C-alpha positions as CSV (number, residue, x, y, z in Angstrom):
1,M,-74.7,177.2,-18.5
2,Q,-73.3,180.0,-16.3
3,K,-73.1,178.9,-12.7
4,G,-71.6,182.0,-11.1
5,K,-69.4,185.0,-11.6
6,L,-65.7,185.7,-11.2
7,S,-64.1,189.1,-10.6
8,L,-60.6,190.4,-9.9
9,A,-60.3,191.6,-6.3
10,R,-57.7,192.2,-3.6
11,D,-57.5,190.4,-0.2
12,E,-56.6,191.9,3.2
13,N,-52.9,191.8,2.2
14,E,-53.6,193.7,-1.0
15,K,-52.8,190.6,-3.1
16,Q,-54.8,190.0,-6.2
17,V,-57.3,187.2,-5.9
18,I,-60.2,185.8,-7.9
19,K,-63.6,186.6,-6.2
20,I,-66.0,183.7,-6.7
21,S,-69.8,184.5,-6.4
22,F,-72.6,182.1,-7.0
23,S,-75.9,180.9,-5.5
24,Y,-75.7,178.1,-3.0
25,D,-74.7,174.8,-4.8
26,L,-73.3,172.0,-2.8
27,E,-71.6,170.4,-5.8
28,L,-69.8,173.7,-6.6
29,I,-68.7,174.1,-3.0
30,H,-67.1,170.7,-3.1
31,L,-65.2,171.7,-6.3
32,I,-64.1,175.1,-5.0
33,R,-62.7,173.4,-1.8
34,T,-60.2,171.5,-4.1
35,L,-58.6,174.8,-5.1
36,P,-55.3,175.5,-3.2
37,G,-55.5,178.6,-1.1
38,R,-59.3,179.1,-1.4
39,K,-61.1,181.0,1.4
40,W,-64.6,181.5,2.5
41,H,-65.6,185.1,3.4
42,P,-68.7,185.0,5.7
43,K,-69.0,188.8,5.8
44,N,-69.3,189.1,2.0
45,Q,-70.8,185.7,1.5
46,C,-68.3,184.7,-1.2
47,W,-65.2,182.6,-1.9
48,S,-61.8,183.7,-3.2
49,A,-58.9,181.9,-4.7
50,P,-55.3,183.0,-5.5
51,L,-55.0,184.6,-8.9
52,C,-53.3,182.1,-11.2
53,M,-54.0,180.5,-14.6
54,L,-54.6,177.1,-13.0
55,N,-57.4,178.3,-10.7
56,L,-58.9,180.6,-13.4
57,K,-59.1,177.8,-16.0
58,K,-60.6,175.3,-13.6
59,L,-63.3,177.8,-12.5
60,I,-64.1,178.6,-16.2
61,E,-64.4,174.8,-16.9
62,W,-66.8,174.5,-14.0
63,G,-69.1,177.1,-15.6
64,F,-68.1,180.4,-14.0
65,E,-68.0,183.6,-16.1
66,P,-64.9,185.8,-15.6
67,D,-65.2,189.7,-15.7
68,E,-63.4,191.8,-18.2
69,K,-60.3,192.2,-16.0
70,L,-59.9,188.5,-15.6
71,K,-60.5,188.0,-19.3
72,D,-57.7,190.5,-20.0
73,F,-55.4,188.6,-17.5
74,L,-56.2,185.4,-19.4
75,Y,-55.6,186.9,-22.8
76,K,-52.2,188.4,-21.8
77,S,-51.1,185.2,-20.2
78,E,-52.0,183.2,-23.3
79,A,-50.4,185.8,-25.5
80,K,-47.2,185.6,-23.4
81,T,-47.1,181.8,-23.8
82,A,-47.6,182.1,-27.6
83,K,-44.8,184.7,-27.8
84,L,-42.5,182.3,-25.9
85,I,-43.4,179.4,-28.2
86,Y,-43.2,181.2,-31.5
87,S,-40.5,183.9,-30.9
88,G,-38.3,182.3,-28.2
89,I,-36.6,184.0,-25.4
90,K,-34.4,187.0,-26.3
91,G,-30.7,186.1,-25.8
92,L,-31.2,182.4,-25.1
93,K,-28.6,180.5,-27.1
94,G,-30.4,177.2,-27.5
95,K,-33.8,176.1,-28.6
96,L,-36.2,174.7,-26.0
97,Y,-38.5,171.8,-26.5
98,P,-42.3,172.8,-26.4
99,F,-42.7,171.2,-22.9
100,Q,-39.7,173.2,-21.7
101,V,-41.3,176.4,-23.1
102,L,-44.4,175.6,-21.0
103,G,-42.2,175.1,-18.0
104,V,-40.7,178.5,-18.4
105,D,-44.2,179.9,-18.9
106,F,-45.3,178.2,-15.6
107,I,-42.4,179.9,-13.7
108,E,-43.4,183.2,-15.3
109,K,-47.1,182.9,-14.5
110,N,-46.2,182.1,-10.9
111,N,-43.9,185.1,-10.6
112,G,-40.8,183.0,-10.2
113,R,-42.1,181.0,-7.1
114,V,-42.4,177.4,-8.2
115,L,-41.5,173.8,-7.4
116,L,-40.2,172.4,-10.7
117,A,-40.4,168.6,-10.3
118,D,-39.8,167.2,-13.8
119,E,-38.3,163.8,-14.0
120,M,-34.5,163.8,-14.4
121,G,-33.4,164.4,-18.0
122,L,-36.1,166.8,-18.9
123,G,-34.1,170.0,-18.4
124,K,-35.1,171.6,-15.1
125,T,-31.8,173.5,-15.0
126,I,-32.3,174.8,-18.5
127,Q,-35.9,175.9,-17.8
128,S,-34.7,177.8,-14.7
129,L,-31.8,179.5,-16.6
130,S,-34.2,180.4,-19.5
131,W,-36.4,182.2,-17.0
132,L,-33.4,184.0,-15.6
133,Q,-32.5,185.0,-19.2
134,M,-36.0,186.5,-19.5
135,H,-35.4,188.7,-16.4
136,P,-31.9,190.2,-16.5
137,E,-33.2,192.8,-14.0
138,L,-33.5,190.2,-11.3
139,R,-29.9,190.0,-10.0
140,P,-28.1,188.8,-8.1
141,V,-29.2,185.2,-8.2
142,I,-28.2,182.5,-5.6
143,V,-28.1,178.9,-6.8
144,V,-27.5,176.2,-4.2
145,V,-26.8,172.7,-5.4
146,P,-25.2,169.4,-4.4
147,A,-21.4,169.7,-4.7
148,S,-21.2,167.4,-7.7
149,L,-23.5,169.7,-9.7
150,K,-21.7,173.1,-9.3
151,L,-19.7,172.9,-12.4
152,Q,-22.6,171.5,-14.4
153,W,-24.7,174.5,-13.5
154,E,-21.9,176.9,-14.4
155,R,-21.4,175.1,-17.8
156,E,-25.2,175.2,-18.6
157,A,-25.4,178.9,-17.7
158,N,-22.6,179.8,-20.0
159,E,-24.0,177.5,-22.7
160,W,-27.6,178.8,-22.7
161,M,-27.4,182.4,-21.5
162,T,-26.0,185.5,-23.0
163,N,-23.4,187.0,-20.6
164,P,-24.6,185.2,-17.5
165,N,-21.7,186.5,-15.4
166,V,-21.4,183.4,-13.3
167,E,-19.2,182.7,-10.2
168,V,-18.8,179.4,-8.5
169,L,-18.2,179.9,-4.7
170,S,-16.2,177.4,-2.8
171,G,-14.5,177.0,0.6
172,T,-15.7,178.1,4.0
173,V,-13.9,181.5,4.2
174,P,-16.4,183.9,2.5
175,Y,-15.4,187.0,0.6
176,K,-17.6,189.5,-1.1
177,P,-18.8,188.0,-4.5
178,S,-19.2,190.4,-7.4
179,R,-20.9,188.4,-10.1
180,D,-24.6,188.2,-11.1
181,I,-25.2,184.4,-10.7
182,L,-23.6,182.8,-7.7
183,I,-23.4,179.0,-7.5
184,L,-22.4,177.2,-4.3
185,N,-23.1,173.8,-2.6
186,Y,-25.3,173.1,0.4
187,D,-22.3,172.0,2.5
188,V,-20.8,175.6,2.7
189,L,-24.1,177.6,2.6
190,W,-24.1,178.2,6.4
191,E,-20.7,179.9,6.3
192,W,-21.6,182.0,3.3
193,L,-25.0,183.0,4.7
194,P,-24.1,186.5,6.2
195,S,-22.2,187.5,3.0
196,L,-25.1,186.4,0.7
197,K,-27.8,188.2,2.7
198,K,-25.9,191.5,2.3
199,L,-26.1,191.2,-1.5
200,N,-29.9,191.5,-1.3
201,P,-30.5,188.7,-3.9
202,K,-33.6,188.7,-6.1
203,V,-33.8,185.0,-7.1
204,F,-33.0,181.9,-5.0
205,I,-32.7,178.5,-6.8
206,T,-32.3,175.3,-4.9
207,D,-31.5,172.1,-6.8
208,E,-32.5,168.7,-5.4
209,C,-34.6,170.3,-2.7
210,H,-34.7,167.1,-0.6
211,Y,-31.2,168.1,0.5
212,Y,-32.8,170.4,3.0
213,K,-35.5,168.2,4.4
214,N,-33.9,167.7,7.8
215,N,-35.0,170.6,10.0
216,S,-32.2,170.2,12.5
217,A,-29.4,170.4,9.8
218,K,-27.4,173.5,9.3
219,R,-28.0,173.5,5.6
220,T,-31.8,173.5,6.2
221,K,-31.6,176.4,8.6
222,A,-29.4,178.3,6.2
223,V,-31.8,177.7,3.2
224,K,-34.8,178.8,5.3
225,S,-33.0,181.9,6.6
226,L,-31.9,183.0,3.2
227,G,-35.1,182.0,1.3
228,K,-37.7,183.8,3.4
229,A,-36.3,187.2,2.4
230,I,-35.9,186.6,-1.4
231,P,-38.8,187.6,-3.7
232,H,-38.4,184.8,-6.2
233,M,-37.7,181.2,-5.4
234,I,-37.4,178.2,-7.7
235,A,-37.0,174.8,-6.1
236,L,-36.0,171.8,-8.3
237,S,-36.7,168.2,-7.5
238,G,-36.7,165.0,-9.6
239,T,-38.5,163.0,-6.9
240,P,-42.2,162.1,-7.0
241,I,-43.2,164.5,-4.3
242,V,-46.6,163.0,-3.4
243,N,-44.9,159.7,-2.6
244,R,-42.4,161.4,-0.3
245,P,-44.1,164.6,0.8
246,Y,-41.8,165.3,3.8
247,E,-38.8,165.7,1.5
248,A,-40.4,168.8,-0.2
249,S,-42.2,170.3,2.8
250,N,-39.5,173.0,3.5
251,A,-39.4,174.0,-0.2
252,V,-43.3,174.1,-0.4
253,F,-43.5,176.4,2.7
254,L,-40.7,178.7,1.4
255,I,-42.4,179.1,-2.0
256,K,-45.9,179.6,-0.7
257,P,-46.1,179.9,3.2
258,D,-49.9,180.3,3.2
259,M,-50.7,177.2,1.1
260,F,-51.4,175.0,4.1
261,K,-52.8,175.8,7.6
262,D,-49.4,175.2,9.2
263,V,-46.5,172.7,8.9
264,W,-47.9,170.3,11.5
265,Y,-51.1,170.1,9.5
266,Y,-49.0,169.2,6.5
267,Y,-47.1,166.5,8.4
268,V,-50.1,164.9,9.9
269,R,-52.3,165.1,6.8
270,Y,-49.8,164.2,4.1
271,C,-46.8,162.6,5.8
272,K,-48.6,160.1,7.9
273,A,-46.9,161.5,11.0
274,K,-46.5,159.1,13.9
275,H,-44.7,159.2,17.1
276,T,-42.2,156.4,17.8
277,R,-39.8,155.7,20.6
278,F,-37.2,157.5,18.6
279,G,-39.3,160.6,18.1
280,W,-41.6,161.8,15.3
281,D,-41.6,159.9,12.0
282,F,-42.7,161.9,8.9
283,N,-41.5,159.5,6.2
284,G,-44.9,158.1,5.3
285,A,-47.4,159.4,2.7
286,S,-51.2,159.8,2.9
287,H,-54.0,161.6,1.0
288,A,-51.6,161.7,-2.0
289,Q,-54.2,162.6,-4.7
290,E,-55.4,165.5,-2.5
291,L,-51.8,166.8,-2.0
292,H,-51.2,166.5,-5.8
293,E,-54.2,168.6,-6.6
294,K,-53.2,171.3,-4.0
295,L,-49.6,171.4,-5.1
296,K,-50.5,172.0,-8.8
297,I,-50.7,175.7,-8.0
298,I,-46.9,175.8,-7.5
299,M,-45.6,172.5,-8.8
300,L,-45.0,171.3,-12.3
301,R,-44.1,167.7,-12.9
302,R,-43.7,165.9,-16.2
303,L,-42.4,162.4,-16.8
304,K,-40.4,161.3,-19.8
305,K,-43.3,159.2,-21.0
306,D,-45.5,162.3,-21.0
307,V,-43.3,164.2,-23.4
308,L,-41.6,161.3,-25.3
309,K,-42.9,162.5,-28.7
310,E,-41.0,165.8,-28.2
311,L,-37.7,164.1,-27.2
312,P,-35.0,162.7,-29.5
313,D,-34.1,159.0,-29.0
314,K,-31.0,159.9,-27.1
315,T,-30.1,163.0,-25.1
316,Y,-26.4,163.8,-24.2
317,S,-25.3,165.6,-21.1
318,F,-21.8,166.6,-20.1
319,V,-21.4,166.6,-16.3
320,P,-18.1,168.3,-15.5
321,M,-16.1,166.9,-12.5
322,E,-13.5,168.7,-10.4
323,L,-10.1,166.9,-9.9
324,E,-8.9,166.4,-6.4
325,N,-5.4,165.8,-7.7
326,M,-5.3,168.8,-10.1
327,E,-1.7,169.7,-9.2
328,E,-0.4,166.2,-10.0
329,Y,-2.5,166.1,-13.2
330,K,-1.3,169.5,-14.4
331,Y,2.4,168.5,-13.8
332,A,1.9,165.3,-15.8
333,E,0.1,167.2,-18.6
334,K,2.9,169.7,-18.8
335,N,5.4,166.9,-19.3
336,F,3.3,165.4,-21.9
337,V,3.0,168.6,-23.9
338,S,6.8,169.1,-23.7
339,F,7.2,165.5,-25.0
340,I,4.9,166.1,-27.9
341,R,6.6,169.4,-28.9
342,D,10.1,167.9,-28.5
343,T,9.2,165.1,-30.8
344,K,7.5,167.5,-33.2
345,G,3.8,167.2,-33.0
346,S,3.2,166.2,-36.6
347,E,5.7,163.4,-36.4
348,A,4.2,162.1,-33.2
349,A,0.8,162.3,-34.7
350,E,1.9,160.2,-37.6
351,R,3.2,157.6,-35.1
352,A,0.1,157.8,-32.9
353,N,0.3,154.2,-32.0
354,N,3.9,154.6,-30.7
355,A,4.1,152.8,-27.4
356,V,5.7,155.7,-25.5
357,T,3.0,158.1,-26.7
358,L,0.2,155.8,-25.8
359,T,1.7,155.1,-22.3
360,K,1.9,158.8,-21.6
361,I,-1.7,159.4,-22.8
362,E,-2.9,156.4,-20.7
363,S,-1.1,157.9,-17.6
364,L,-3.0,161.2,-18.1
365,K,-6.3,159.4,-18.4
366,Q,-5.7,157.4,-15.3
367,L,-4.8,160.5,-13.3
368,A,-8.0,162.1,-14.4
369,V,-10.2,159.2,-13.4
370,K,-8.5,158.8,-10.0
371,G,-8.9,162.5,-9.3
372,K,-12.7,162.5,-10.0
373,L,-13.6,159.1,-8.6
374,S,-14.9,160.2,-5.2
375,Q,-17.0,162.9,-6.9
376,I,-18.4,160.4,-9.3
377,I,-19.5,158.2,-6.4
378,R,-21.3,161.2,-4.8
379,W,-22.9,161.9,-8.2
380,V,-24.1,158.3,-8.4
381,Q,-25.4,158.4,-4.8
382,N,-27.4,161.6,-5.6
383,F,-28.7,160.0,-8.9
384,L,-29.9,156.9,-7.1
385,E,-31.7,158.9,-4.4
386,I,-34.1,160.2,-7.0
387,N,-34.0,157.6,-9.8
388,D,-34.5,153.9,-10.0
389,K,-31.7,152.3,-12.1
390,L,-28.4,153.4,-13.7
391,V,-26.0,151.8,-16.2
392,I,-22.4,153.1,-15.8
393,F,-19.4,152.2,-18.0
394,A,-15.7,152.4,-17.3
395,T,-12.5,151.1,-18.7
396,H,-10.0,150.7,-15.8
397,K,-10.4,147.9,-13.2
398,F,-9.7,150.3,-10.3
399,A,-12.6,152.5,-11.3
400,I,-15.0,149.5,-11.6
401,D,-13.8,148.1,-8.3
402,A,-14.3,151.5,-6.5
403,L,-17.9,151.7,-7.8
404,M,-18.6,148.1,-6.7
405,K,-17.1,148.8,-3.3
406,A,-19.2,152.0,-2.9
407,F,-22.5,150.2,-3.8
408,P,-21.9,146.6,-2.7
409,D,-25.5,145.6,-2.1
410,I,-27.3,147.2,-5.0
411,S,-24.9,146.7,-7.9
412,V,-23.8,144.0,-10.4
413,K,-20.9,144.1,-12.8
414,V,-19.7,142.7,-16.1
415,D,-16.0,143.0,-16.9
416,G,-13.2,140.7,-18.0
417,S,-13.2,138.8,-14.7
418,V,-16.9,137.7,-15.1
419,S,-17.6,134.4,-16.8
420,Q,-20.3,134.0,-19.5
421,M,-22.6,132.3,-17.0
422,E,-22.1,135.0,-14.4
423,R,-22.4,137.7,-17.0
424,Q,-26.0,136.7,-18.0
425,G,-26.9,136.3,-14.3
426,A,-25.7,139.9,-13.6
427,V,-27.8,141.2,-16.5
428,D,-30.9,139.3,-15.4
429,R,-30.6,140.6,-11.8
430,F,-30.3,144.2,-13.1
431,Q,-33.2,143.7,-15.5
432,N,-35.5,142.0,-13.0
433,D,-34.5,142.5,-9.4
434,P,-36.0,145.7,-7.9
435,N,-33.2,145.7,-5.3
436,I,-30.4,146.0,-7.9
437,H,-30.1,149.6,-9.0
438,L,-26.6,149.9,-10.6
439,F,-25.0,148.0,-13.5
440,V,-21.2,148.6,-13.7
441,G,-19.7,147.5,-16.9
442,N,-16.4,147.5,-18.7
443,I,-17.0,149.1,-22.1
444,K,-15.4,146.3,-24.1
445,A,-16.7,143.4,-22.0
446,S,-20.3,144.6,-21.8
447,G,-20.6,146.9,-24.8
448,V,-22.2,144.3,-27.0
449,G,-24.6,141.3,-26.8
450,I,-26.6,142.3,-23.7
451,T,-29.8,144.1,-23.0
452,L,-30.1,146.7,-20.2
453,T,-33.4,148.3,-20.9
454,A,-34.4,148.4,-17.2
455,S,-32.6,151.8,-17.2
456,S,-33.0,154.8,-19.5
457,N,-29.9,156.4,-18.1
458,V,-26.3,155.6,-19.1
459,A,-23.2,157.2,-17.5
460,F,-19.6,157.1,-18.7
461,V,-16.7,157.3,-16.2
462,E,-14.3,157.1,-19.1
463,L,-14.7,157.2,-22.8
464,P,-13.7,154.6,-25.4
465,W,-11.4,155.4,-28.3
466,T,-14.0,155.1,-31.0
467,P,-17.5,156.4,-31.6
468,G,-18.5,152.8,-32.6
469,D,-17.7,151.5,-29.1
470,L,-19.5,154.4,-27.5
471,V,-22.7,153.9,-29.6
472,Q,-22.7,150.2,-29.0
473,A,-22.4,150.7,-25.2
474,I,-25.3,153.2,-25.2
475,D,-27.4,150.9,-27.3
476,R,-27.4,148.3,-24.5
477,C,-30.2,150.5,-23.0
478,H,-31.6,151.9,-26.3
479,R,-32.9,148.6,-27.7
480,I,-36.2,147.1,-28.7
481,G,-38.2,147.2,-25.6
482,Q,-36.9,150.5,-24.3
483,K,-39.8,152.9,-24.5
484,D,-38.1,155.9,-22.9
485,N,-35.7,158.4,-24.3
486,V,-32.1,157.4,-23.2
487,T,-30.1,160.1,-21.4
488,V,-26.3,159.7,-21.7
489,H,-24.2,161.4,-18.9
490,Y,-20.6,162.0,-19.6
491,L,-18.9,162.3,-16.1
492,L,-15.7,163.9,-17.3
493,A,-13.0,165.9,-15.6
494,S,-13.2,169.5,-16.6
495,G,-10.1,171.0,-18.3
496,T,-8.4,167.7,-18.9
497,I,-7.6,165.2,-21.7
498,E,-11.1,163.7,-21.1
499,E,-12.7,166.9,-22.5
500,K,-10.6,166.8,-25.6
501,I,-11.4,163.1,-26.2
502,A,-15.1,163.8,-25.7
503,Q,-15.1,166.7,-28.2
504,I,-13.4,164.6,-30.8
505,I,-15.5,161.4,-30.3
506,D,-18.8,163.4,-30.1
507,E,-18.0,165.1,-33.4
508,K,-17.2,161.7,-35.0
509,R,-20.3,160.2,-33.5
510,K,-22.4,162.7,-35.3
511,I,-21.1,161.5,-38.7
512,F,-20.7,157.9,-37.6
513,D,-21.9,155.4,-40.2
514,A,-24.3,152.6,-39.2
515,V,-21.8,150.1,-40.6
516,I,-18.9,150.0,-38.1
517,D,-15.8,149.3,-40.1
518,G,-12.1,149.9,-39.7
519,K,-12.0,150.6,-35.9
520,E,-8.2,150.5,-35.9
521,T,-8.2,153.3,-38.4
522,E,-10.7,155.2,-36.3
523,E,-8.7,154.8,-33.2
524,K,-5.5,156.0,-34.9
525,S,-7.4,159.0,-36.3
526,L,-8.7,160.0,-32.9
527,L,-5.2,159.7,-31.4
528,T,-3.8,161.8,-34.2
529,E,-6.3,164.5,-33.6
530,L,-5.8,164.4,-29.9
531,I,-2.1,164.8,-30.2
532,K,-2.5,167.7,-32.6
533,T,-4.5,169.6,-30.0
534,Y,-1.5,169.3,-27.6
535,A,1.0,170.1,-30.3
536,A,-0.7,173.4,-31.3
């Protein structure tokens, strides 16, 4: 039964809105008051709500009849979604999962002003880049991320987009950038601010938006100053916003400044604001369901469990790391290449287990790990801020020790120094203790015989020599009892021997037989292929 009429109108700022007309009905009034941005207009005796699919669909569900213009809006929006699903995005190199298509559609329907809050591992970066691919006219684009994610964004842009024209900015001495998509980290944004403003950017993307929660921090002031003048803003977060509303408040007000009465109303109503002897505390949460309903107009959050049927059992992600000792590494690599060529690559390949060759390869691997270790620790810190538990594998003792030293109170380890009794105790603590968030394992010592299903994320500081060892390590998490898709993160130094090993192992993994046999042959085969890449 029709309960009222909907028509397309414009508000005092000439923005399109849905005009809501109906006879007095207390039940309907209560429903309309749940719509974010709704307004009562006493002069015209009607309500209005921002024009978006979410509001329109809710009103239709409640029995309102839309006029022809709104029906046309609905039809075109649905047609655009169907086109995305069945035809794809022109120029996009990869294929999106259906839920990712809907994510891109959500960004599009909100005119590029959204808070994308999918759980980690569901492709927030890819969805954002896909929307950029849809709109090549919206350039330049500024992407601000934690330092450990700059190279990953660059890699994903080049992997998914056609001619993205990306530039990674670094340092605190700005110059005039000339590329279309500019990626930089929060730590240097303040110094780059004047240069970026002069570019008249069209899109602003902020990854891990809790990074600018502190209003007194320079990075927050820089994000606010830059964001308020850019027409399209996409904020990304893997955190459950309604549980930590303060962390997303700045992003929310940049995306939609008029969503709430003012920032203090937001703090008091949803952050359980209280005054202490140290000042105001906004770290609480209140009226969570109400906030969730209001944020739906700009926020999209899916959990792995929501889209599990669309995901493969395992998802692989390469997270490139910058070396802090690149000069030292390049010098050692140059000597290794000379050694291979001097001994004739094919001959060295045939003698892949030669002690001298293995020693030189091992030296390169250790240099790569040492050069990225501090960045890996920052990546783990960032991961644990927004996720519960992580399993991380390494080979060298110094890498395991560095991770345990960085996270002494929240981690357990299993390596060659841990007895069988201690080993099971470490596993049990990781599985059952809510205060233990990190399992650090040696690939050989903890790659078999244990269950680590408390986490659906596995990270590798270093890679083993065989796909068999890699699969066995991953399967510590992907076992009976693990209901989530498992995301595998390769934390590898870009442009080093680690990339070469990863490419060879990953190719072998794809054809890896379920029956693991002849590991020695496999290892020799991998070494042979690795040496050939340097001998070429």
